[in-house]
C-alpha positions in Angstrom: 53.0 -17.3 146.1 56.4 -18.7 146.4 58.8 -18.2 149.3 61.5 -15.5 149.0 65.1 -16.6 148.0 66.4 -18.7 150.9 69.4 -21.0 151.1 70.5 -20.3 147.5 67.1 -20.9 146.0 65.9 -18.0 143.7 62.2 -18.9 143.6 60.6 -15.7 142.8 60.8 -16.3 139.0 60.0 -20.1 139.3 57.5 -21.5 136.9 56.4 -25.2 137.0 56.2 -26.9 133.8 54.6 -30.1 135.2 50.9 -30.2 135.5 51.0 -31.9 138.8 53.3 -29.3 140.3 50.7 -26.6 139.1 47.9 -28.4 140.9 50.0 -28.8 143.9 50.5 -25.0 144.0 46.7 -24.5 144.0 46.4 -26.5 147.2 48.4 -23.8 149.1 46.7 -21.7 151.6 48.1 -18.5 150.0 46.6 -19.4 146.6 43.2 -20.2 148.2 43.0 -17.1 150.0 43.9 -15.1 146.7 40.9 -16.9 145.1 38.6 -16.1 148.1 39.5 -12.4 147.8 38.5 -12.5 144.1 35.3 -14.2 145.0 34.5 -11.7 147.8 35.3 -8.9 145.3 32.8 -10.3 142.8 30.3 -10.7 145.4 30.7 -7.1 146.6 30.1 -5.8 143.1 27.0 -7.8 142.7 25.7 -6.7 146.1 26.6 -3.0 145.5 24.6 -3.2 142.1 21.6 -4.4 144.0 21.9 -1.8 146.7 22.3 1.0 144.1 19.2 -0.2 142.2 17.2 -0.3 145.4 18.4 3.2 146.4 17.5 4.5 142.8 14.0 3.0 143.1 13.4 4.7 146.4 14.5 8.1 144.9 12.3 7.6 141.9 9.3 6.7 144.0 9.8 9.8 146.1 9.9 11.9 143.0 6.8 10.3 141.5 4.9 10.7 144.7 5.6 14.5 145.1 5.5 15.6 141.6 2.5 17.5 140.4 0.9 16.1 137.1 -1.0 19.2 136.0 -1.2 18.1 132.4 -3.3 15.0 133.3 -7.0 15.7 132.6 -8.4 12.4 132.2 -8.3 9.3 134.5 -6.8 7.1 131.7 -3.7 9.6 131.6 -3.0 8.9 135.2 -3.2 5.2 134.7 -1.0 5.3 131.6 1.5 7.4 133.6 1.6 5.1 136.6 1.9 2.1 134.3 4.9 3.7 132.5 6.6 4.4 135.8 6.1 0.7 137.0 7.5 -0.5 133.8 10.5 1.6 134.1 11.0 0.6 137.8 10.7 -3.1 136.9 13.2 -2.7 134.1 15.7 -1.1 136.5 15.2 -4.1 138.7 15.6 -6.6 136.1 18.7 -5.0 134.5 20.3 -4.7 138.0 19.5 -8.2 139.1 20.7 -9.6 135.7 24.1 -7.7 136.1 24.5 -8.9 139.7 23.9 -12.5 138.8 27.0 -12.2 136.4 29.0 -11.1 139.5 27.6 -13.7 141.9 28.2 -16.5 139.2 31.8 -15.4 138.9 32.2 -15.4 142.6 30.7 -18.9 142.9 33.0 -20.3 140.0 36.0 -18.7 141.8 35.3 -20.1 145.2 34.7 -23.6 143.8 38.3 -23.5 142.6 39.6 -23.3 146.2 41.4 -26.6 147.1 42.9 -25.9 150.4 41.0 -27.9 152.9 41.9 -25.8 156.0 40.4 -22.8 154.5 37.4 -24.6 153.1 36.6 -26.0 156.6 36.9 -22.6 158.2 33.7 -21.3 159.7 34.2 -17.8 158.2 34.7 -19.3 154.7 31.5 -21.3 155.2 29.6 -18.2 156.4 30.7 -16.4 153.3 29.8 -19.3 150.9 26.5 -19.6 152.5 25.8 -15.9 152.1 26.9 -16.0 148.4 24.6 -19.0 147.7 21.5 -17.2 149.4 22.0 -14.0 147.4 22.5 -15.9 144.2 19.3 -18.0 144.7 17.1 -15.2 145.9 18.2 -13.0 142.8 17.8 -15.7 140.2 14.5 -16.7 141.7 13.2 -13.1 141.4 14.2 -13.2 137.7 12.2 -16.4 137.3 15.3 -18.6 136.7 14.4 -21.5 138.8 16.6 -24.3 137.3 20.1 -22.7 138.2 18.8 -22.4 141.7 18.4 -26.1 142.4 21.9 -27.2 142.4 23.0 -24.3 144.5 20.3 -25.0 147.0 21.1 -28.6 147.1 24.7 -27.8 147.9 23.6 -25.1 150.4 21.7 -27.4 152.7 24.6 -30.0 152.8 27.2 -27.4 153.9 26.5 -27.5 157.6 23.8 -28.3 160.1 22.6 -24.6 160.4 22.0 -24.6 156.5 20.2 -28.0 156.8 17.7 -26.3 159.3 17.2 -23.2 157.2 13.4 -23.0 156.4 13.8 -20.6 153.5 16.1 -23.0 151.7 13.3 -25.6 151.6 10.7 -23.0 150.6 12.8 -21.9 147.7 13.6 -25.4 146.7 10.0 -26.6 146.9 9.0 -23.9 144.5 11.9 -24.6 142.1 11.0 -28.2 142.1 7.3 -27.4 141.5 8.1 -25.2 138.5 10.3 -27.8 136.9 7.5 -30.4 137.5 4.9 -28.2 135.9 7.2 -27.4 133.0 8.0 -31.1 132.3 4.3 -32.0 132.6 3.3 -29.5 129.9 6.3 -30.5 127.5 5.9 -32.9 124.8 7.8 -36.3 125.0 8.6 -35.9 128.6 9.8 -38.9 130.6 7.3 -39.6 133.2 10.0 -40.5 135.7 11.5 -37.0 135.5 8.0 -35.5 136.4 7.8 -38.0 139.4 11.3 -37.1 140.5 10.5 -33.4 140.8 7.2 -34.1 142.4 8.8 -36.2 145.1 11.6 -33.6 145.6 8.9 -30.8 145.9 6.8 -32.8 148.4 9.9 -33.7 150.5 10.9 -30.0 150.8 7.3 -29.0 151.6 7.3 -31.5 154.5 10.7 -30.4 155.7 9.7 -26.7 155.8 6.6 -27.6 157.7 8.4 -29.7 160.1 11.0 -26.8 160.6 8.3 -24.3 161.1 5.6 -26.0 163.0 7.0 -29.4 164.4 6.3 -32.9 163.2 3.4 -33.2 165.7 1.6 -30.1 164.7 -1.8 -29.9 162.9 -0.1 -27.9 160.2 2.4 -30.7 159.4 -0.3 -33.4 159.5 -2.6 -31.4 157.1 0.2 -30.8 154.7 1.0 -34.5 154.9 -2.5 -35.3 153.7 -2.1 -32.9 150.8 1.2 -34.4 149.8 -0.1 -37.9 150.1 -3.1 -36.9 147.8 -0.7 -35.3 145.4 1.4 -38.6 145.1 -1.8 -40.6 144.9 -3.0 -38.6 141.9 0.5 -39.2 140.2 0.2 -42.9 140.8 -3.4 -43.0 139.1 -2.1 -41.1 136.1 0.9 -43.5 135.7 -1.4 -46.5 135.8 -3.5 -45.0 133.0 
């Protein structure tokens, strides 16, 4: 991290004892690249975990398909066996995705420590960060963990123009907002403003997704606009009551 000895300074063993100097070191390109490497390593572990799981499932399905089940006499035995196989595969998926989320979370936390502006504004850096956010969200979403997806998606679409036009970001976001809206609607002692907040966010994302996919003058967009307006009018009636 520090320069080699030069002009009498022996800097290899230098340790700053002032917090500001420590913070200054964290601004260096070298330290930021070190953090980026750590983040990429964590991402790779999570990605490999998912890849290994998918390969194992393909292998198991091939075995299940080709195996002869001569001991099965009754139809219910076949049903029970297939259900057990499906449960096992689902358990493999959940275990692998849960494990991979640990790696992706570490990768995000590490990359958020990077302070060097030159590196943060680098297109390759933004590409990696976008890819990391996408795989984190899609994996959390598959596990049914909607709430942690929201802040990551909100950050994702503000990172650059390309992300702002990513239709899948709005599809995921609208679903996450919808789940939060439904959960709050069913909960006791919920502030009505919180429900309206997620409803509005959901509808905004739905309209943005439709605009990106079909265009603002399309019949699909206009039809969705009617549905959104009806949804919001219903909420207004409930509030009046």
